[in-house]
N, C-alpha and C positions, 0 to 999 in steps of 0.2 A: 370589436377587435379583437388579438390575442391577447390573453396575459401579458401582465408586464416583465419584458428581457430581465428583471433582477432576480425572477426565479430561476435562472440558468444557471448552472451550480459549472464549472470549469472541471475539468480534468486532468490526469496524467497518465499517460498509455506506459505505464513503467510496471514491469514484472517483477522489479528488484522488490523486496521487502519492504511493506507497507510502512511509511512513515521513517524508515530507517536510512541512515546515511550511511556510506562505506568509515571503515576506522580502521587508524595508523597507531600500534601501542605505544603510546611515549614513556610510560613508566607501567611494572606490572610486581607487584609481590603475592604474598599470599591470601593476602583479604584487601589489596587495593590496585585499581586498575584506572589508569586516565590514558584515555585515547585523543586524537584528533581526527575530526571527520569531516568530509566532503563527498560531495554530491554535486555532479553537472549534469543538465540536462541541455537540448540543443536540440528543434524541430524545424521543418522546411515545410511552407504551407503554401495548397496551392486550388483556389476555387474558381472554375468558370463561370458560378453564377454569384451572385451579392444577393442579402436579405436587407430586410424593412426594419428590423427591430430595432436600429439605434436612431433613426431617420434620419442619415447625413448622409447614406449612400447612394446611388445610383445605379441603372441597370448598368451589370459589365461582369469584371471577374477581379478579383483579389489576389494576389501573391505577397507571402511575409512570413520571415522568421520569427520563432521567439527561443528565449533560451534564459539559463538561471544557474549561479552556482551559490550552494550551502557549505559552508566552513565553519567549522566553530570545534568546541572541546564538550566531551562527555563524560563522567566518571564514573564509580562507585565504590562503595569501601565498609568492611566490616566493620562491626561494631563491637569488638567481644562479647559475643554469645546474644545480643539484644537487636538483631535485623540488622541490615544492610540501607547504608544513605545512599542514593545514586543522585543525578542532575544531569543536566548539559545546556548549552550556551552556544548557539548560532546565529550565526550574519545569514542573509543572503541578500545577493544581487540577483537583478532580473532585469529583463529588456524586450521590447518587441521591436521589430525594422519592417521596413515595407509598406505594404499599402496597410498594413493593419487587416484585422480577422474580417470574415466573411459576413460578418451581421453589423460591423463596424464598432462593436465595443471598446476596440483599442484603433488606434491611429499611426502606430508605427512609432511615435517619440517617446513612449516611455522606458524610463531608465531609475531604476529606484534601489539602495543600500538600506536595508533595514535587519534589525532581530528577529529571528522568525522564534526560536526557542529559548527558552529561557524559564527553566521548571528547577524544582526540587523535590527528591523524594525519600520512602522510607519501607523498605519490606521487614517482615516480621522472621523470615528466614524459618524455622523448626520452632518458632517460641508457641505457637499456637496449633500442637500436633491434630487436635480435631478440625481443622479449617484447612489442613494440609501445607504443602511448604508455600513460603509467601503466603500465607491465607490472609493476610493483612497487606494493602499496598496505600498506601496515602501520597499524595501530588499534589503539587498547588504551581501557580505560575501561567507561563504560556507554553501552548501544548495542544498537539493537535490528541482529539479525541476521533473515536471510532463505535458504532453503537451497532449490534450485528452485522448484518452484511450492508449497512451506510444507506438502507432504504430510507432512514429518517435521516441519521448523522454519521457524515463520514468526513471530517472536519471542515473548518470553517474556508472553504475553498474558492470562493467565487469569487475572480480575479478582474472585476471590470479595469479598462486603462480610460483613458482620455478622448473617448470617442463617443460617451455618453453626458449628456449634463452637462456639456463645458467643463467636463471633469473634474466634477463633482466626487466621481465616486472610484477615482482613480486609486490603483492599489498598485502599480507600480509595473506594468507590462506581464508578458508571458499569461494571456488568458486562455488559450487552451491547455497548456500543461500545468494550469493551476498551479502556480509557484511555491505561492503561501499558503497554507493549511490550517496554520495554529492559532485556536482560540486565545483570544488577549487574556483574558482571566479566567482561570478555571482553580477548581479544588475538586477533588476526586478522590471517592475510598471507594476500593475494588474489596470486597468481602468475598471469601473462600479459594480454593486452590483451582487446579483445572480439569477438573470430574466430581461430580455429583451436583449439588446446590451450591452456586455462588449469586452474588448482586453486586449492583453498583449505585452508589449515591454519588449526585455530579450536580455543580455549580458551573456556568457557564457564561461568559458573557464573552463576546462580539464586538470589537472595534471596527468590524467590517460596513461603512456605508451602505453598501448594494445588499446589505441584511440587515438594515436600519438599525443595526447597533444592538440586537436582539439578545437579551438575558434570559436564559430559562432553567429550570430543576428538571436535573433526570433523573428518574430511578429504573435500575432493572431488577429483575429476578429469572434466571434459568437452570435447567438442569443438563449438566454436560456430561455425555458415555458416549461410547463407542459405536452406536448405531447414532447418535443425531443428538441436537441441540434444541431443547425447546423455551423459550422465553418469553416473557414479559415487560414491556415497557411503558412508562409514564414520562409523561413531557409537558411542565407546564412552564409556558412563556409568558413572564411576566411582567416583561417591560420594551417598549423598543425606543428610539427616536424618532419623531413624527416627520421632522423638516425633513427625512431621506426615505421614508418608508412608501411602499407604494398600496393602493385600496386591500390587497390582500394583507398587506403586512402590517396594517394598522389594528388589523384584526388576532396578532398577536398577543398584544398586551389583555391577558385572562384569558388565553385561548388553552386547552388541555387536548393532550394527544394521548390516546392509547393504542397500544399495539399487542398482537399475537403472532408471534413467528416461530417456526420451525426449518431446520433443514441437517440432513446427513442423508444416510443410505439404508435406513431400516433394516439392518443387518445384512444385504444385499450388497455383496463387491463392488460390482457393475454398477450401480445403483446410484442417484444422485436425485434427491429431492428438495424442494426448498417453496418456502411461501409465505407470507405477510399480511394481517389486516391490521389497518392502520384508522381509529375515526378521531374525527378533529369535532371538540366540542368549542365552538365560537360563541364569542360574547354578543355581538349584535345581529349577526347573521345566522343563516341557516347550517345545521352540521355538515361536514363534508366525511368522506372515508375514501380510503385507497386499498387496493388488493393486488395480488398476485400468487399464482401457482405456477410451480418450473419443476419438470421432468427430464430427466439423461440419463444418458446408456454410455458407457465404456465398452468397447467392442476389445476386450483386453486379450485374447485370444488369435484377435488377426493383427496382420502386419500394418507396423505402424500406429497402433491403438485407435483407430478411430471414435470421435464422440460426437452422441449427437444429442442438442438438445431441445426441445420446445418452451415456451413459458406464454402466458397471457397473463397482461395488468392491464387495470382500470383505475383510472383515477378522473374523480367525481367533479364538476363542472369549475368549482371555486377551492380545489386542494391547494392547499399549502407546504408547496414540497419541502420545505426548512430546508434541511442544509445536506442532501442525499451525495451519495459520491459513485466511485469506483473500485469498489475493494475488490471484485474478483474479476476484474479484467474487462476485455473491450464488450461493451454490450450490459454495463452495469453501473450505476444506473444511470448513463449516457447511452440512451436506447436510438443507434444510426451517429455515426460522427457529422452527417451535414446536420441531419431533425436535431439531434441531440445536443448540437452544440450552436449551431446557428440558425434556423430555419423552424424547430419549434414541429409538435409539438414540447413541453418542457416539463413533462409527468404532470401535466393538469388538464382537464378538459378531453379526457382522450383513452378512446380503448386502445391496446399496443399488443398486437401478437410479432413474436421473435421465434425463428428458427436458427440452430448456430450447429456447425459442423467444424470439426479441428481433425486433424492428422498430426502424426509427431514422427516423422521420417530422422529423425535423428536425436540424441538426448539432448541436445541444445537448441531442437528448431522446432516450434510447430508453426503451421499453417492452417490458418481457420478463416470460414467465409460465415456471414451474418446476411439474413434476411429480415428484413421489418415492415410488417403494414400498420398503417398508422390511420386511424376511424374516430373523426372527432365528436364529441357526443353533443354540444351545444354548438353549431356553426352559427348562430347569432354573435355568439364570443368571437369568431373567428374561424376558418376554416384550413386545417392544418393537415387535412388528408392525405395521402400519399403512400409511397412505399420505396423501400432504400435496401441496395444489395452492397456491402463491404467484404473485402477481399484483403486478409492480411499476414503477417507474419512474426513471430516473436523470435528473432534469433541472439542467444546469449553469447556473444563470439569467445570470450573469455570467464574470469572470475569477477573482473573490474568493467565489461562493455557489452552493452544490448543495443541491438537496431531492430527497429520496427516498423517497416515500412506498409503503407494503407492504403489502397484504392476504393473509393466509393463510389457509385450511381445511385442518385436521387430524384425521382420520378415525382412533384406535387403536382396535387389534382387542380389546383387555383392557383393564380398568380395574386401578385400584393393588388394589383386593381379588382382582381375578382373575389378578394376574403382571403387570401393566403398570403405567403412574405416575401415571396422571390419575387426580387426588382424585374417589372417588362415583360416577363414570359412565364409560360409553364414547364419549357422545357427542359429536359433530363439536364441534370448537372454532373460533369466529371468530377470527381476530386480526389487529390490524391496529400500524401502527407508521407515524411519518412520521421523519425525520432530517434536520437542516439543520448541514449543515458549513460554514465560513467560514474564508478565509485572508487574510494581507496580507502 
């Protein structure tokens, strides 16, 4: 069988600033700002084929809609030469309509309003010049956390609906949009500025049943320069709620993850290089690992500034994907819109090749194409072999509205009856979606 569908994390195809809502100024003076925030996203989806991950769907197609509105207040206040206090409180209303998604994780009846963000923090301003501006930044509460490019941690963004386990994992809809991303409890200390040596110490606690309410301690150390960033990450997952945990998630209690990562241009203007290696020491089973290497080039002297990249990634048979996410746009780390969201592989037991090409015909319009090849390592655990091509656009209509259409063609090697996940056949699946995102 394939790995548990709980390892699949939803994502949000938004090119708006990561984790930031729009803001409307309510009050401002020389050292105090109070803003109202609003972020609204709506998506329309259709898949010609269904997938077996939830165990509740039959052969056929699915059409559905997802949406959410995030709204609240954010503030910052200077503290008379001793730094800056800041914080936010946001509610989030989400839902799914229609058939529910093509893997059956949602059924179209999800509707929920809950607090999303509720945190306070303090930044040091220029109190510690040796550490740079805001060289100390401490925050606590309910907030979104990203480490590196999201290979290991990019928020608590798994939004299972009512379609799995009789609704035990329901988080309120908007599965693909990943409406809810905040960790329930956090304490985060950032040390260092935007250049040179810096690091983080974090305690993160999830209230997400689909993540088995994982608790973990995270430490990072990185060096940031104009030519790139090199970083180390350590994650000690210390506790899970066993009643909600999959077999792989049960190993999180005592699991330690180590990673080395780097990204940048090595001093070459049009070059992009990125890579990461992660090793997991598990308490009761064999150690696992995952890694990727990626290189890209921008043809900046050519009309429309074409960009081309290639990535190879490998995830061992029982690698725990933790909280990976969507930090650099389409394809990271949801590799293939159909494969990465509904069919699998979900960054485990797989070798994946990705080729990406984009052009920018207008300052506010990018058009892209991605190709993925999926190769299963151990087919006794399920066969997710196949390939996928996605065509998409990112159109920023104005400062408040973005529209992102996508068409995908997914070809699995095997049907669900043959060890794959596509129900009833292994035909090509024509998939489509369009996302509308607005901020104020």
